[in-house]
C-alpha positions in Angstrom: 2.6 77.6 -11.1 3.0 81.2 -11.5 4.4 80.8 -15.1 1.2 78.8 -16.0 -1.1 81.4 -14.3 0.8 84.2 -16.3 0.5 82.3 -19.6 -3.3 81.6 -19.1 -3.9 85.3 -18.5 -2.1 86.5 -21.5 -4.0 84.0 -23.5 -7.4 85.2 -22.1 -6.9 88.9 -22.6 -5.5 88.7 -26.2 -8.1 90.4 -28.5 -10.0 87.7 -31.0 -9.2 87.9 -34.6 -9.4 85.5 -37.6 -5.6 84.8 -37.8 -3.0 83.4 -35.7 -2.2 85.9 -33.1 1.3 87.2 -32.0 1.6 89.9 -29.4 4.7 91.5 -27.8 4.6 94.0 -25.0 7.7 95.9 -23.7 7.6 98.0 -20.6 7.1 101.6 -22.1 10.1 103.6 -22.2 12.4 100.7 -21.0 16.0 100.8 -22.6 17.8 97.7 -23.3 21.4 98.4 -23.2 23.5 97.3 -26.2 25.8 94.4 -25.6 23.6 93.1 -22.8 24.0 89.4 -22.0 20.8 87.2 -22.1 20.7 83.5 -21.1 18.0 81.1 -22.6 16.4 79.1 -19.7 16.4 75.3 -20.7 13.0 74.1 -21.6 10.9 71.9 -19.7 11.5 68.8 -21.9 9.1 69.7 -24.8 11.4 70.0 -27.9 9.3 72.7 -29.3 10.1 74.9 -26.4 13.8 74.4 -26.9 13.4 75.0 -30.8 11.5 78.3 -30.4 13.8 79.6 -27.7 17.0 78.7 -29.8 15.2 80.5 -32.7 14.5 83.7 -30.8 18.2 83.7 -29.6 19.2 83.4 -33.2 17.2 86.6 -34.0 19.0 88.3 -30.9 22.5 87.4 -32.2 21.7 88.2 -35.8 20.4 91.9 -35.1 22.7 92.1 -32.1 20.0 92.7 -29.6 21.9 90.8 -27.0 25.2 88.8 -26.4 23.6 85.2 -25.9 25.2 83.2 -23.0 25.5 79.4 -23.9 22.6 77.4 -22.1 24.9 74.7 -20.8 26.9 77.5 -18.7 23.8 78.4 -17.1 22.7 74.8 -16.3 26.3 74.2 -14.9 25.9 77.0 -12.5 22.3 75.7 -11.4 23.7 72.1 -10.9 26.8 73.5 -8.9 24.3 75.0 -6.7 23.0 71.6 -6.1 19.7 72.1 -7.8 18.3 69.9 -10.3 16.9 71.5 -13.4 13.4 70.1 -13.1 13.3 71.5 -9.7 14.9 74.9 -10.3 12.7 78.1 -9.9 12.8 81.2 -11.5 14.7 82.7 -8.5 17.3 80.1 -9.0 18.0 80.7 -12.4 18.2 84.6 -11.6 20.9 83.7 -9.0 22.6 81.7 -11.7 22.5 84.5 -14.3 24.2 86.8 -11.7 27.0 84.5 -11.5 27.4 84.7 -15.1 26.9 88.4 -15.3 23.9 88.2 -17.4 21.4 91.0 -17.5 18.4 89.1 -18.8 16.8 85.7 -18.8 14.6 84.5 -21.3 12.0 82.1 -20.1 9.4 80.5 -22.3 6.6 77.7 -22.6 4.4 76.2 -25.1 0.8 74.7 -24.7 -0.5 71.8 -26.7 -4.1 70.6 -27.4 -2.8 67.2 -26.1 0.2 64.8 -26.1 1.8 64.7 -29.5 -0.6 67.4 -30.4 0.2 70.9 -32.4 1.2 73.8 -30.7 -1.8 76.1 -29.5 0.0 78.7 -27.5 3.5 80.0 -26.7 4.7 82.5 -24.3 8.2 83.8 -23.8 9.3 86.7 -21.4 12.5 88.6 -20.9 13.2 89.0 -17.3 15.7 91.7 -15.9 18.1 89.9 -13.5 18.6 93.1 -11.3 15.0 93.8 -10.4 13.6 90.3 -11.3 10.7 91.9 -13.3 9.3 91.0 -16.8 10.4 93.7 -19.2 9.2 92.0 -22.4 6.6 89.3 -23.4 5.6 87.7 -26.5 2.8 85.5 -27.0 1.3 83.4 -29.7 -2.0 81.9 -29.9 -3.5 79.4 -32.5 -6.9 80.5 -34.1 -8.7 77.2 -34.5 -10.4 78.7 -37.5 -7.2 78.6 -39.5 -7.7 75.9 -42.0 -3.9 75.3 -42.4 -3.4 73.9 -38.9 -0.9 74.8 -36.3 2.3 76.2 -37.5 5.7 74.5 -36.6 7.9 75.6 -33.7 10.2 77.2 -36.3 7.6 79.3 -37.6 6.5 80.5 -34.2 10.2 81.1 -33.2 10.6 83.4 -36.5 7.6 85.4 -35.8 8.1 86.0 -32.0 11.8 86.6 -32.7 11.1 89.4 -35.3 8.2 90.7 -33.0 10.6 90.9 -30.0 13.6 92.4 -31.9 11.2 95.0 -33.3 9.8 95.9 -30.1 13.1 96.2 -28.3 14.7 98.3 -31.1 11.9 100.1 -32.7 13.1 99.0 -36.0 11.2 97.2 -38.6 12.8 93.7 -39.2 11.8 91.7 -42.2 10.5 88.2 -41.9 12.6 85.7 -43.9 11.3 84.2 -47.2 
């Protein structure tokens, strides 16, 4: 419920413009340690969530932002604690991340216009394990005035991945052609 509320608050306060919107925020002066580990939290079952999360993870690895922990290791820890994936909370994943010596978790969600409809929004956030606070957030919203329709999950992953990497490192990272 908190994830959904956070997502809608982000969408409501993003400034309007005539293109698809991608926004990234990182806590000012927050320093990410080189070589930190991040675990990607399993999606809710929407294949697009997994595609976007995996795409973001590829950017983290390509630009050596984080060491990415295999998702199945996190799932195994959560299940060993006697939790089902569908009932696991953010706190449960933070506990599992501590077992894996992970410093960060990447959580995400997508919003669709309807069942089997295009993606109209996506929000991914990096949570620091030690404090449990959100240290970076990336959001995408679709502009319904865009005549090209909604982009695919791969395009959203590329844009959010690049935006997060640039925000974390301060370096310009080119989009792939």
